[in-house]
N, C-alpha and C positions, 0 to 999 in steps of 0.2 A: 570035062570036069567043070562044074559050075563053081565060080568063086563066091565066097560069102560076101554079103554087103559090108561096106566099111562100118566100123563100130559107131561112128558119129552120125550115121543115117538114122533119123528118128523112126521108130516103129510105126507101122500103119495098123489102125484098129478097124474092126468091121463096123463098129457103131459107137455111139456115145456110152452106151451101157457097158460095153467091153472096156473102153478106156477108163470109165469111172471105177470099175472093179480093179483095174490095174493100178489106178491112182490110190485106191484104198489100201492096196498091198504095198504102197510106198514107191511105186515106179515114177520117178520124176518126169520121164518122157511122156507119160500118160497125162500128167498135169499140163505139160506144155502143149500136147496135142489138143486137149480140150480148150485151152485158152486160145490157141491159134485158130481153132475152128469157130469160136463163138465171140471173140472179143470185139469184132467189128459190129456185130448186131447189138451187143450191149452198149458199146460206145455211141452208136447212132441213136439208140433209144434214149440214153442219158442226155445226149446233146439236144435231142428234141424236147426233153423235159426241162432242162435248165438253161438252154440257149447259149451256153458258154463252153467252148472246147476244152479249156483248162479244167474247169469244174467237172465236165463230163469225163475227162480222163481220170481225175481223182475218184469219181464215183465208180467208174469201170474197175479201177484197181480195188476199191473197197468191196465191190460186188464179188470179184474173184476170190479175194481173201476170205470173205464170209462163206462163199460157196464151198471152197476147199476145206474150210474148217467144219462145215456141216455136211460134208460129202456122205457120211454114213447115213444121213436121213434121206438121201436121194433114192427114189424108187425107180429102178432101171426099166420097169414096164411102162413108164411115162416118159414124155419128151424131156431131155436134158435142157434143151433150149427154153422150153416153157418154164421149167423149174428155175433156171438161171435168170430169166427175165422177171419172174416173180420176185426174186431177190433184188433185182435192179429197181423194180417199182418201189420196194420198201426203202432202198438206199436213196432214191430220188426224193421220196417223201421225207426221210430224215434230213436230207440236205435243205429242203424247203423249210422245215421247222427250225433248223439251226439258223438259216438265213433270216427268218422272221424274228428270232430272238436277237440276233446281232443287230438287225435294223432297229429294233425297239431300244436296245441299249445305246446305240449310236445317237438316236434322236432324244433319248432321255437325259443325256449329259448336258450340262450347261453349255451354251453356245461358245463361250470363250475356252472351254476345255474340249469340245468335240473336235474330232479329227476333220480336217478339211476334206470335202468330197470333191473328187476330180470330175471335171466335165467330160463325159464319155462320148460326147457327140463327135463324129469324125470331122476333120477339117474339110473345107470345101473341095480341095483337090481329091482327097480320098473318097468323099461322098460321090463326086462326079464319076470317079473311076469304078466304084462298086456297082454291083448289080442291084439296082433299086428294087426290083420285083422280089428277089430272093430275100432281101433284108426286110421288106414289108411283111412277107409271109412268115419269116422267123419271128418277128416281133408280134404279129397277130397270133401265132401259135403259142408263143410264150405267155401271152396275155390271157389265154383260155384258162378256165379253172382246171385243176388237175384231173377231176373226174371226167371231163370232156376230152382233155388233151391226151391222157393215157391210152384210151382205146383207139383214138384216131391215129396216134403214132404207131401203136402196135400193128394195126391193120394196114395202114397205108404205107408207112415207111418200112416196117419190118416184114410186111407181107404175110402176117399171120391171118388165119381165118378168124371169124368172129367167135367161133367155139374155143379156139386156142387162146384168144385174148380174154375171153370170159374166164377160162381156167387160170390164167396168169393173175387176173385182177380179183378173182374170187367172187364174181357176179355171174348172172345168167346171160346167155347169148342175146336174148331180147334186149336186155339193158345195154349191152355193148352196141347193138344196132341203133337203139334210141340215142345213146350218147354220141355216136358218130354222126348221126343225122343232125343233132343239135350243134355239135362242134362245127360241122360244115356250114350250117346256117349262120352261126356267129362269125365265122371266117369270111363268109360272103358279105355280111354287113360291114365288117371292119375293113376289108380290102377293097370292096366295092367293085 
């Protein structure tokens, strides 16, 4: 006689489409399964866009909240990961716009009323202990314009094909290829 699996064992789904359908029926385990399966990719993408782990975590959470709220618009014949990363692209763009507005208002206030800005440079001991090459690459990546950074992160860090990245970004594959080429050229100039 075969014993039933314990009730706290999460169900396994054949694919994202099956899990999405179960989530639309209100099965909380399906939401968890989808999140467990895709949160690392969304977080890596967001971190590559914003350069800050705390901000990337917030964006990841916002992305999943938005995705689950819009789950009825997901087309199961298409890749769930692609759909989810398209939402992440928009959340990162929203973050960049909010950041620009905050920066404007911070600098628009009179100096005697403006909040002091902390020096974020690491102290000499921390700088010596950190991996200088990784830091330089992250800074150079963060300095790239979003239209060059997004396809580069999707293809090189997330391992998407150029066609998948094109679908996420809403552009054609040739544009993705060109933007990746330009991004790599700019990184080479910056990093040396």
